[in-house]
Backbone as CSV, one residue per row, in Angstrom:
resi,resn,N_x,N_y,N_z,CA_x,CA_y,CA_z,C_x,C_y,C_z
1,MET,125.261,-19.882,-29.265,125.084,-20.856,-28.181,126.453,-21.295,-27.681
2,ALA,126.641,-21.379,-26.366,127.907,-21.791,-25.785,128.180,-23.249,-26.103
3,LEU,129.481,-23.606,-26.181,129.843,-24.986,-26.457,129.314,-25.928,-25.386
4,SER,129.247,-25.426,-24.134,128.735,-26.275,-23.053,127.261,-26.609,-23.279
5,ASP,126.511,-25.685,-23.908,125.113,-25.970,-24.233,125.022,-27.092,-25.259
6,ASP,125.946,-27.080,-26.221,125.994,-28.164,-27.209,126.273,-29.490,-26.522
7,ALA,127.186,-29.462,-25.553,127.546,-30.684,-24.837,126.382,-31.191,-23.999
8,VAL,125.669,-30.256,-23.358,124.474,-30.632,-22.593,123.457,-31.299,-23.516
9,GLY,123.237,-30.695,-24.676,122.289,-31.253,-25.638,122.698,-32.635,-26.106
10,ALA,123.998,-32.836,-26.305,124.488,-34.132,-26.772,124.258,-35.221,-25.723
11,ILE,124.501,-34.885,-24.450,124.285,-35.866,-23.379,122.805,-36.167,-23.232
12,LYS,121.973,-35.142,-23.352,120.527,-35.367,-23.270,120.055,-36.279,-24.395
13,ARG,120.607,-36.094,-25.598,120.218,-36.947,-26.727,120.642,-38.395,-26.476
14,MET,121.794,-38.570,-25.839,122.258,-39.924,-25.516,121.304,-40.608,-24.541
15,ILE,120.714,-39.823,-23.645,119.736,-40.376,-22.698,118.427,-40.669,-23.411
16,LEU,118.002,-39.745,-24.267,116.726,-39.902,-24.954,116.729,-41.063,-25.943
17,ASP,117.866,-41.296,-26.603,117.886,-42.387,-27.593,118.302,-43.723,-26.988
18,GLY,118.515,-43.729,-25.668,118.763,-45.000,-24.990,120.209,-45.410,-24.870
19,ARG,121.128,-44.632,-25.403,122.539,-44.978,-25.245,122.976,-44.855,-23.787
20,LEU,122.332,-43.959,-23.060,122.538,-43.835,-21.614,121.188,-43.995,-20.940
21,ARG,121.117,-44.871,-19.949,119.869,-45.107,-19.229,120.022,-44.724,-17.764
22,ALA,118.888,-44.630,-17.078,118.924,-44.311,-15.650,119.831,-45.295,-14.927
23,GLY,120.783,-44.752,-14.156,121.712,-45.588,-13.399,123.008,-45.903,-14.111
24,ASP,123.084,-45.605,-15.429,124.302,-45.896,-16.184,125.427,-44.935,-15.811
25,LYS,126.638,-45.456,-15.906,127.828,-44.628,-15.696,128.267,-44.028,-17.019
26,LEU,128.597,-42.736,-17.014,129.062,-42.083,-18.231,130.422,-42.641,-18.639
27,PRO,130.731,-42.655,-19.930,132.076,-43.046,-20.371,133.106,-42.123,-19.734
28,ILE,134.353,-42.577,-19.723,135.385,-41.749,-19.126,135.459,-40.418,-19.869
29,GLU,135.918,-39.409,-19.159,135.853,-38.031,-19.672,136.488,-37.882,-21.040
30,ARG,137.682,-38.458,-21.227,138.397,-38.297,-22.503,137.588,-38.878,-23.661
31,GLU,137.018,-40.055,-23.450,136.264,-40.719,-24.518,134.958,-39.974,-24.826
32,LEU,134.259,-39.518,-23.777,132.992,-38.830,-23.991,133.209,-37.482,-24.672
33,ALA,134.257,-36.765,-24.271,134.551,-35.469,-24.889,134.846,-35.643,-26.377
34,ALA,135.601,-36.717,-26.715,135.930,-36.974,-28.119,134.679,-37.346,-28.905
35,GLU,133.797,-38.139,-28.296,132.574,-38.563,-28.985,131.658,-37.376,-29.269
36,ILE,131.567,-36.464,-28.295,130.693,-35.299,-28.452,131.343,-34.233,-29.325
37,GLY,132.690,-34.208,-29.325,133.407,-33.230,-30.130,133.653,-31.917,-29.412
38,VAL,133.881,-31.981,-28.097,134.181,-30.784,-27.306,135.417,-31.051,-26.469
39,SER,135.956,-29.978,-25.886,137.111,-30.147,-25.011,136.678,-30.758,-23.687
40,ARG,137.618,-31.287,-22.940,137.297,-31.883,-21.640,136.789,-30.820,-20.671
41,GLY,137.308,-29.576,-20.803,136.834,-28.489,-19.946,135.370,-28.160,-20.224
42,THR,135.027,-28.122,-21.504,133.631,-27.855,-21.880,132.724,-28.976,-21.388
43,LEU,133.194,-30.222,-21.489,132.409,-31.360,-21.009,132.176,-31.253,-19.511
44,ARG,133.204,-30.873,-18.765,133.046,-30.741,-17.304,131.982,-29.700,-16.965
45,GLU,131.967,-28.607,-17.720,130.968,-27.561,-17.491,129.559,-28.087,-17.755
46,ALA,129.424,-28.873,-18.806,128.119,-29.457,-19.129,127.679,-30.441,-18.055
47,VAL,128.612,-31.234,-17.576,128.297,-32.206,-16.521,127.862,-31.486,-15.254
48,ARG,128.540,-30.394,-14.921,128.146,-29.618,-13.734,126.718,-29.101,-13.884
49,SER,126.386,-28.611,-15.070,125.040,-28.077,-15.305,123.986,-29.165,-15.144
50,LEU,124.236,-30.338,-15.704,123.271,-31.431,-15.617,123.203,-32.022,-14.215
51,THR,124.300,-31.904,-13.477,124.296,-32.366,-12.082,123.442,-31.450,-11.224
52,MET,123.524,-30.156,-11.487,122.763,-29.178,-10.713,121.259,-29.365,-10.866
53,ILE,120.806,-29.853,-12.016,119.369,-30.016,-12.234,118.917,-31.458,-12.016
54,GLY,119.816,-32.295,-11.500,119.417,-33.632,-11.091,119.432,-34.700,-12.162
55,VAL,120.016,-34.405,-13.333,120.079,-35.400,-14.402,121.271,-36.329,-14.195
56,LEU,122.381,-35.775,-13.735,123.592,-36.553,-13.484,123.966,-36.493,-12.011
57,ASP,124.720,-37.488,-11.579,125.194,-37.567,-10.200,126.681,-37.891,-10.235
58,THR,127.513,-36.939,-9.816,128.959,-37.142,-9.804,129.386,-37.679,-8.446
59,ARG,130.008,-38.844,-8.460,130.449,-39.499,-7.230,131.960,-39.452,-7.142
60,GLN,132.456,-38.815,-6.095,133.889,-38.614,-5.918,134.619,-39.949,-5.953
61,GLY,135.613,-40.036,-6.847,136.435,-41.231,-6.933,135.774,-42.394,-7.654
62,ASP,134.579,-42.209,-8.173,133.866,-43.308,-8.827,133.476,-42.962,-10.256
63,GLY,132.990,-41.758,-10.462,132.576,-41.372,-11.796,131.255,-40.626,-11.785
64,THR,130.698,-40.440,-12.955,129.437,-39.716,-13.097,128.378,-40.658,-13.646
65,TYR,127.207,-40.623,-13.022,126.125,-41.537,-13.370,124.872,-40.749,-13.758
66,VAL,124.053,-41.374,-14.606,122.716,-40.846,-14.863,121.863,-41.179,-13.647
67,THR,121.119,-40.206,-13.152,120.286,-40.439,-11.970,119.078,-41.304,-12.332
68,SER,118.199,-41.496,-11.354,116.976,-42.263,-11.603,116.037,-41.534,-12.552
69,LEU,116.258,-40.219,-12.728,115.446,-39.375,-13.607,113.988,-39.282,-13.171
70,GLU,113.731,-39.555,-11.889,112.369,-39.433,-11.377,111.958,-37.968,-11.351
71,PRO,110.684,-37.686,-11.639,110.223,-36.288,-11.681,110.543,-35.513,-10.406
72,ARG,110.356,-36.137,-9.236,110.592,-35.429,-7.980,112.036,-34.967,-7.887
73,LEU,112.966,-35.748,-8.457,114.378,-35.394,-8.427,114.683,-34.275,-9.410
74,LEU,114.123,-34.375,-10.607,114.398,-33.378,-11.635,113.757,-32.036,-11.320
75,LEU,112.717,-32.037,-10.516,112.051,-30.786,-10.155,112.691,-30.120,-8.940
76,GLY,113.657,-30.791,-8.345,114.263,-30.249,-7.124,114.880,-28.878,-7.304
77,SER,115.519,-28.648,-8.455,116.142,-27.343,-8.676,115.108,-26.231,-8.743
78,LEU,113.876,-26.582,-9.117,112.810,-25.580,-9.169,112.506,-25.043,-7.778
79,ALA,112.651,-25.897,-6.763,112.378,-25.468,-5.396,113.336,-24.356,-4.970
80,ILE,114.584,-24.442,-5.408,115.568,-23.408,-5.065,115.150,-22.080,-5.681
81,THR,114.713,-22.133,-6.934,114.257,-20.914,-7.604,113.079,-20.304,-6.867
82,MET,112.146,-21.140,-6.447,110.963,-20.652,-5.737,111.344,-19.991,-4.413
83,ASP,112.326,-20.555,-3.726,112.744,-20.001,-2.435,113.265,-18.578,-2.574
84,LEU,113.736,-18.220,-3.753,114.315,-16.896,-3.972,113.292,-15.848,-4.372
85,HIS,112.030,-16.274,-4.533,111.003,-15.344,-4.971,110.404,-14.572,-3.800
86,PRO,110.003,-13.340,-4.006,109.353,-12.559,-2.961,107.925,-13.024,-2.742
87,ASP,107.271,-12.461,-1.708,105.919,-12.880,-1.349,104.936,-12.764,-2.499
88,SER,105.062,-11.694,-3.296,104.108,-11.510,-4.386,104.155,-12.676,-5.363
89,SER,105.330,-13.282,-5.551,105.437,-14.416,-6.451,104.799,-15.656,-5.855
90,GLU,104.657,-15.689,-4.528,103.981,-16.820,-3.905,102.524,-16.880,-4.347
91,LEU,101.967,-15.742,-4.681,100.611,-15.732,-5.244,100.568,-16.493,-6.567
92,PHE,101.599,-16.312,-7.388,101.660,-17.025,-8.657,101.775,-18.527,-8.422
93,LEU,102.534,-18.903,-7.380,102.664,-20.319,-7.045,101.313,-20.896,-6.638
94,LEU,100.571,-20.134,-5.840,99.261,-20.601,-5.397,98.288,-20.714,-6.571
95,GLU,98.345,-19.757,-7.489,97.488,-19.819,-8.665,97.805,-21.073,-9.486
96,THR,99.095,-21.348,-9.630,99.517,-22.534,-10.370,99.109,-23.797,-9.635
97,ARG,99.297,-23.792,-8.320,98.904,-24.948,-7.528,97.398,-25.193,-7.645
98,ARG,96.609,-24.134,-7.632,95.149,-24.291,-7.737,94.780,-25.004,-9.041
99,ALA,95.412,-24.588,-10.126,95.105,-25.203,-11.419,95.531,-26.666,-11.455
100,LEU,96.736,-26.937,-10.981,97.259,-28.298,-11.035,96.539,-29.220,-10.057
101,GLU,96.381,-28.750,-8.821,95.820,-29.626,-7.797,94.333,-29.893,-8.021
102,SER,93.619,-28.926,-8.531,92.204,-29.171,-8.807,92.053,-30.233,-9.888
103,HIS,92.926,-30.190,-10.890,92.888,-31.215,-11.937,93.272,-32.575,-11.371
104,ALA,94.337,-32.616,-10.569,94.770,-33.887,-9.978,93.684,-34.482,-9.091
105,THR,92.990,-33.626,-8.348,91.941,-34.104,-7.448,90.768,-34.671,-8.236
106,SER,90.451,-34.063,-9.365,89.359,-34.590,-10.201,89.735,-35.968,-10.753
107,GLN,91.001,-36.142,-11.134,91.465,-37.431,-11.622,91.436,-38.484,-10.508
108,ALA,91.817,-38.053,-9.304,91.862,-38.979,-8.172,90.474,-39.478,-7.793
109,ALA,89.442,-38.711,-8.091,88.079,-39.086,-7.707,87.661,-40.429,-8.290
110,VAL,88.204,-40.781,-9.435,87.839,-42.056,-10.059,88.947,-43.093,-9.938
111,ARG,90.051,-42.738,-9.281,91.186,-43.665,-9.213,91.566,-44.085,-7.799
112,LEU,91.154,-43.317,-6.800,91.481,-43.679,-5.419,90.822,-45.007,-5.054
113,SER,91.587,-45.866,-4.405,91.025,-47.123,-3.924,90.293,-46.883,-2.609
114,GLU,89.479,-47.839,-2.206,88.770,-47.706,-0.936,89.736,-47.615,0.244
115,PRO,90.804,-48.427,0.286,91.779,-48.263,1.377,92.426,-46.877,1.406
116,GLU,92.662,-46.293,0.235,93.240,-44.947,0.183,92.245,-43.913,0.693
117,LEU,90.986,-44.076,0.351,89.958,-43.175,0.873,89.858,-43.296,2.392
118,ASP,89.968,-44.527,2.886,89.942,-44.727,4.341,91.154,-44.076,4.998
119,ARG,92.300,-44.141,4.319,93.510,-43.510,4.879,93.348,-41.990,4.923
120,LEU,92.721,-41.415,3.911,92.455,-39.974,3.921,91.575,-39.603,5.115
121,ALA,90.578,-40.426,5.391,89.703,-40.172,6.536,90.489,-40.262,7.844
122,GLU,91.408,-41.216,7.932,92.244,-41.353,9.128,93.117,-40.124,9.333
123,ILE,93.676,-39.618,8.226,94.519,-38.415,8.318,93.709,-37.252,8.875
124,LEU,92.479,-37.109,8.414,91.638,-36.005,8.892,91.239,-36.202,10.349
125,ASP,90.978,-37.445,10.758,90.665,-37.708,12.166,91.864,-37.367,13.055
126,GLU,93.048,-37.744,12.593,94.274,-37.420,13.341,94.496,-35.911,13.387
127,THR,94.202,-35.258,12.277,94.355,-33.803,12.205,93.440,-33.107,13.202
128,ALA,92.209,-33.593,13.314,91.249,-32.988,14.239,91.774,-33.020,15.669
129,VAL,92.408,-34.117,16.044,92.977,-34.233,17.395,94.126,-33.241,17.571
130,LEU,94.961,-33.139,16.552,96.110,-32.226,16.613,95.667,-30.768,16.665
131,VAL,94.585,-30.453,15.959,94.056,-29.085,15.995,93.615,-28.731,17.407
132,GLU,92.927,-29.645,18.061,92.462,-29.395,19.429,93.628,-29.225,20.389
133,LYS,94.710,-29.915,20.125,95.896,-29.818,20.984,96.764,-28.609,20.640
134,GLY,96.469,-27.966,19.518,97.254,-26.803,19.105,98.627,-27.146,18.577
135,GLN,98.809,-28.369,18.070,100.110,-28.801,17.558,100.215,-28.442,16.074
136,LEU,100.553,-27.183,15.837,100.468,-26.619,14.498,101.404,-27.304,13.508
137,ASP,102.640,-27.586,13.906,103.581,-28.210,12.981,103.060,-29.558,12.493
138,ALA,102.527,-30.339,13.422,101.992,-31.656,13.061,100.749,-31.508,12.182
139,VAL,99.946,-30.487,12.436,98.766,-30.230,11.618,99.181,-29.969,10.167
140,LEU,100.217,-29.166,10.000,100.678,-28.838,8.653,101.246,-30.062,7.940
141,GLU,101.923,-30.941,8.682,102.441,-32.160,8.076,101.305,-33.069,7.620
142,HIS,100.262,-33.151,8.422,99.100,-33.950,8.043,98.393,-33.323,6.836
143,ASP,98.373,-32.003,6.801,97.796,-31.285,5.666,98.494,-31.699,4.379
144,ARG,99.803,-31.684,4.418,100.565,-32.032,3.217,100.386,-33.505,2.855
145,ALA,100.329,-34.381,3.863,100.124,-35.808,3.608,98.780,-36.061,2.943
146,PHE,97.769,-35.318,3.361,96.426,-35.441,2.784,96.460,-35.116,1.289
147,HIS,97.053,-33.980,0.961,97.120,-33.559,-0.439,98.031,-34.481,-1.255
148,ARG,99.139,-34.933,-0.648,100.075,-35.786,-1.382,99.416,-37.095,-1.794
149,LEU,98.673,-37.698,-0.895,98.015,-38.961,-1.217,97.044,-38.785,-2.382
150,ILE,96.330,-37.672,-2.372,95.351,-37.423,-3.433,96.032,-37.237,-4.782
151,VAL,97.047,-36.385,-4.837,97.663,-36.107,-6.140,98.441,-37.313,-6.654
152,GLU,98.980,-38.133,-5.764,99.660,-39.344,-6.220,98.671,-40.309,-6.865
153,ALA,97.437,-40.281,-6.379,96.394,-41.149,-6.946,95.924,-40.671,-8.317
154,SER,96.345,-39.477,-8.733,95.933,-38.968,-10.051,96.494,-39.823,-11.174
155,GLY,97.567,-40.557,-10.874,98.164,-41.432,-11.875,99.200,-40.773,-12.756
156,ASN,99.495,-39.493,-12.499,100.479,-38.758,-13.293,101.649,-38.372,-12.378
157,PRO,102.791,-39.077,-12.461,103.894,-38.809,-11.538,104.489,-37.407,-11.657
158,VAL,104.473,-36.849,-12.870,104.990,-35.483,-13.050,104.060,-34.489,-12.366
159,LEU,102.772,-34.649,-12.596,101.784,-33.783,-11.960,101.854,-33.915,-10.448
160,ALA,101.999,-35.140,-9.955,102.074,-35.367,-8.511,103.307,-34.706,-7.912
161,SER,104.448,-34.856,-8.572,105.687,-34.270,-8.053,105.631,-32.750,-8.064
162,LEU,105.130,-32.182,-9.151,105.061,-30.727,-9.254,104.072,-30.154,-8.248
163,THR,102.943,-30.821,-8.075,101.948,-30.343,-7.121,102.457,-30.438,-5.696
164,ASP,103.150,-31.525,-5.383,103.709,-31.673,-4.038,104.761,-30.608,-3.779
165,LEU,105.543,-30.295,-4.793,106.537,-29.235,-4.673,105.871,-27.895,-4.412
166,MET,104.818,-27.600,-5.149,104.072,-26.355,-4.944,103.491,-26.295,-3.536
167,SER,102.972,-27.429,-3.066,102.390,-27.479,-1.726,103.435,-27.160,-0.681
168,GLY,104.624,-27.732,-0.842,105.692,-27.469,0.115,106.147,-26.023,0.103
169,GLN,106.225,-25.434,-1.100,106.699,-24.063,-1.221,105.683,-23.045,-0.706
170,THR,104.408,-23.407,-0.672,103.389,-22.475,-0.177,103.022,-22.746,1.281
171,MET,103.770,-23.635,1.932,103.477,-23.947,3.328,103.712,-22.739,4.236
172,ARG,104.628,-21.861,3.835,104.871,-20.660,4.635,103.614,-19.807,4.739
173,ALA,102.900,-19.682,3.608,101.653,-18.910,3.611,100.612,-19.572,4.493
174,ARG,100.579,-20.905,4.478,99.626,-21.629,5.313,99.919,-21.381,6.791
175,LEU,101.200,-21.434,7.152,101.582,-21.171,8.544,101.215,-19.751,8.943
176,TRP,101.469,-18.824,8.050,101.133,-17.416,8.286,99.646,-17.275,8.579
177,ARG,98.829,-17.968,7.791,97.383,-17.889,7.975,96.958,-18.499,9.314
178,GLU,97.551,-19.625,9.679,97.197,-20.273,10.941,97.477,-19.366,12.132
179,LEU,98.570,-18.617,12.041,98.948,-17.729,13.142,98.126,-16.442,13.159
180,ALA,97.660,-16.034,11.976,96.991,-14.736,11.874,95.479,-14.819,12.052
181,GLU,94.884,-15.955,11.720,93.427,-16.074,11.732,92.960,-17.090,12.778
182,ASP,92.086,-16.662,13.662,91.483,-17.588,14.614,90.599,-18.581,13.863
183,GLY,90.733,-19.838,14.208,89.893,-20.855,13.601,90.297,-21.280,12.208
184,ALA,91.458,-20.829,11.742,91.880,-21.168,10.381,92.090,-22.670,10.221
185,ALA,92.677,-23.302,11.229,92.945,-24.740,11.140,91.643,-25.535,11.052
186,ARG,90.652,-25.135,11.829,89.359,-25.841,11.788,88.669,-25.625,10.437
187,HIS,88.802,-24.412,9.912,88.194,-24.125,8.609,88.848,-24.976,7.521
188,THR,90.164,-25.097,7.574,90.879,-25.917,6.604,90.456,-27.374,6.724
189,LEU,90.302,-27.833,7.949,89.865,-29.210,8.172,88.481,-29.447,7.568
190,ASP,87.597,-28.482,7.711,86.264,-28.606,7.113,86.349,-28.682,5.586
191,GLU,87.251,-27.885,5.004,87.421,-27.918,3.549,87.975,-29.264,3.092
192,HIS,88.896,-29.815,3.881,89.439,-31.131,3.556,88.350,-32.204,3.620
193,ARG,87.484,-32.089,4.602,86.384,-33.054,4.709,85.435,-32.947,3.511
194,ALA,85.244,-31.726,3.027,84.401,-31.529,1.839,85.051,-32.151,0.608
195,ILE,86.359,-32.021,0.498,87.081,-32.647,-0.606,86.943,-34.164,-0.532
196,LEU,87.134,-34.710,0.674,87.020,-36.154,0.844,85.609,-36.644,0.499
197,ALA,84.593,-35.891,0.887,83.213,-36.277,0.571,83.013,-36.357,-0.938
198,ALA,83.584,-35.404,-1.673,83.471,-35.420,-3.134,84.215,-36.610,-3.730
199,LEU,85.358,-36.939,-3.138,86.123,-38.091,-3.608,85.364,-39.390,-3.342
200,ARG,84.773,-39.491,-2.173,83.999,-40.701,-1.843,82.781,-40.838,-2.764
201,ALA,82.244,-39.710,-3.180,81.096,-39.728,-4.092,81.513,-40.052,-5.525
202,ARG,82.821,-40.140,-5.760,83.363,-40.408,-7.093,82.869,-39.370,-8.104
203,ASP,82.885,-38.099,-7.645,82.395,-37.000,-8.476,83.583,-36.120,-8.885
204,PRO,84.161,-36.328,-10.060,85.348,-35.579,-10.480,85.157,-34.070,-10.498
205,GLU,84.011,-33.599,-10.996,83.788,-32.156,-11.108,83.647,-31.513,-9.744
206,LEU,82.910,-32.157,-8.841,82.778,-31.612,-7.498,84.116,-31.632,-6.768
207,ALA,84.874,-32.689,-6.957,86.198,-32.781,-6.329,87.104,-31.662,-6.842
208,ARG,87.042,-31.413,-8.137,87.850,-30.333,-8.722,87.479,-28.989,-8.114
209,LEU,86.189,-28.720,-7.997,85.732,-27.442,-7.456,86.109,-27.284,-5.990
210,ARG,85.953,-28.362,-5.214,86.310,-28.303,-3.790,87.791,-27.997,-3.605
211,ALA,88.624,-28.637,-4.420,90.065,-28.405,-4.324,90.424,-26.982,-4.752
212,ALA,89.778,-26.490,-5.809,90.054,-25.136,-6.292,89.662,-24.089,-5.251
213,VAL,88.504,-24.270,-4.636,88.040,-23.332,-3.603,88.994,-23.347,-2.418
214,HIS,89.461,-24.530,-2.068,90.373,-24.671,-0.924,91.651,-23.849,-1.133
215,VAL,92.287,-24.012,-2.284,93.530,-23.283,-2.552,93.248,-21.801,-2.768
216,ALA,92.111,-21.479,-3.371,91.759,-20.076,-3.606,91.633,-19.307,-2.294
217,GLY,91.208,-19.992,-1.242,91.127,-19.336,0.062,92.483,-18.859,0.542
218,MET,93.508,-19.673,0.285,94.863,-19.259,0.649,95.311,-18.082,-0.200
219,GLU,94.968,-18.098,-1.469,95.312,-16.975,-2.347,94.698,-15.677,-1.822
220,GLN,93.429,-15.742,-1.464,92.728,-14.549,-0.979,93.376,-14.021,0.287
221,PHE,93.724,-14.933,1.193,94.373,-14.517,2.437,95.712,-13.842,2.150
222,LEU,96.538,-14.480,1.331,97.867,-13.951,1.068,97.795,-12.607,0.353
223,ARG,96.876,-12.482,-0.582,96.721,-11.210,-1.307,96.333,-10.078,-0.349
224,ALA,95.440,-10.380,0.607,95.026,-9.370,1.584,96.182,-8.969,2.478
225,GLN,97.002,-9.944,2.872,98.145,-9.647,3.732,99.183,-8.792,3.015
226,ILE,99.448,-9.107,1.752,100.420,-8.342,0.999,99.923,-6.919,0.758
227,ASP,98.643,-6.778,0.418,98.063,-5.451,0.212,98.134,-4.627,1.488
228,SER,97.842,-5.283,2.600,97.876,-4.584,3.899,99.270,-4.100,4.236
229,ARG,100.255,-4.937,3.942,101.634,-4.573,4.240,102.093,-3.429,3.350
230,HIS,101.689,-3.463,2.086,102.063,-2.382,1.167,101.392,-1.065,1.579
231,THR,100.151,-1.149,2.049,99.440,0.047,2.514,100.142,0.645,3.726
232,ALA,100.553,-0.216,4.631,101.248,0.256,5.831,102.565,0.911,5.499
233,ALA,103.254,0.361,4.464,104.536,0.897,4.060,104.388,2.278,3.429
234,ASP,103.245,2.481,2.734,102.987,3.790,2.111,102.630,4.806,3.195
């Protein structure tokens, strides 16, 4: 194991045992390197690694701080990895999203407040108007807002952040479908209304199934497109 890995582990332990908390400034480089038992160069490498994944924040002329450690921040580096994947890997993202989002939606069925349910209905009403106007970008933003509100209501911030990240990374496939299939936006709107109906009924199992079917439709579309492209290439 590289010495920088040891240094990363030591800083993580300091955060886990409470010696460093969210928002705290790290000790000066010389003191921290001596405490951990590594060279200052090795410490800098470890700090760079933790900064890249959102654990630390280096501020020019001020020092290095522990970030808020919020899940959405720590998962940010995952988005970069996803951006580098080919289309076939987007299928894996959709499969993962289906599993996570269906679970989150089932949890939300018993946790959404009445005002939140009303807000979901408003989003769908606004979406219907945008669909008729053909404002695709706005439709997609409303799509994401609909799903974000639901998964945030699941009560699990890690699950909500990861699901929202998956939703954002698979938006390209959604756009592709809207452009390729007539009536795709209206079909998606109908599926969203079915999800909302299950949520209003406070039926976790039905909500889970509605959400799973919704994402599975995108999987089926993307798989057909990739197969078609591979056939054409052959």
